[in-house]
C-alpha positions, 0 to 999 in steps of 0.5 A: 467943779466949774470949768476954767475961764478966759476972757482974753483981750484981742490980741494978734496971735503970732503963726509960728512954725509948727516945729515950734508949735509942736514943742509946746504943751499942745502935743507934748506927747509927739515933741521931737524933730520930724523924720528925713525923707529918706527914713519915710515908710513908703507902705504907711497909709493915713486913713481917717477912722471917724469915731461914732455913727452919723451922716456928714454934719454940714455945719460941723466945720470942713469946706464951705458950700459957696465962696465966702469970700471978702468983697474985694477978693476974686471971684474965682477963688478956689478952693474956698476958705475952709476949716481943717475939720471932719464933717462927720463924727467927733473931731477929737484931740488928746492935746490940752491946748490943740492946734487948730488949722484952716486953709486960707485962700488968697484974700484981701484980709490980713488978719482973721478973728479965731474964738474957741469957747464951750457951749455954756461959755464958761470956756471962752478964748479969742485972738486976732490971727495975722494971715499969710498973703499966699493961700495955704493952709495955717496952723493956729495954737492956743497959748500957755495962758489959755486954760487947758481943755477938759478931758470929755468936754467938746467945745466950739471954734470958728475962724472969721476974716476981717475984710476991713482992717480989723473990722468984722461984720455980721456977715464976714466970711467964717469957718469952724468946727468942734473939738473934743478932748479924749484920754488918750486910748491905752493901745496908742503907744509909740516907740519914740517921739518921732513925728512920722506917718506911722504916728499920724496913721496911728492918730488917724485909725483911732479916730484923733483928728486934730492930732493926726492932722498936726503931725501930717502938716509937720510932715509937709512943712519938712517933707512936702516935695515927697510924694508919699507925704503929699499923698497921704496929706491928700488923703487925710483931707479927703477923708475928712470931707475936705476938697483935695486940691487945698493939698496943692497949696503950702502948710505955713 
């Protein structure tokens, strides 16, 4: 059967709060409100177990090795523009329309250009993304109009900063990664639909990166002042080969 195809027009993609994003079919299996900070289990550790073997892949997401900034931006910006994607192993999701994440430093760019496609380009979605003026991690949700990712298929995504209005150049700062949708493991069973450290830890241990990040990102939005949540967010980023300093800035 041929892959679904979508040639989407370049429209602004509004960044919604993650509570709204997680209530969509993208992560339907983890719909629900987060636990209050009083319910957080202090003994849980979220540790990412990269699936597969191999050395870190410098081309597959993560932080860039140079400032990779707009010409108008300060030269001392750190952390750099980064895809919240692991630097080794297969970057997995169980979601039909996953949430993608990127760290955006302070920048003159007010928009980014997001593109997701399969290697054969049968699947192709693209849109402009509104950026926050503050440094932090943004979430990019595929809309309901985008075809579902197919189980077993790997896709590549990229986010480029439009440094001059909505214009892109060949040298526009950009980062990206890959995503592979898998069938949820049979032993990945949750007693309820609460977003929790336990759920994030289960996804991370199973090597399901995007879903672990989605849960932790929502916990950071709701309980960022909780030391255990912040420590686990930082630990997950480091496990993925990302700069631990990213955890010091907010998740939008």
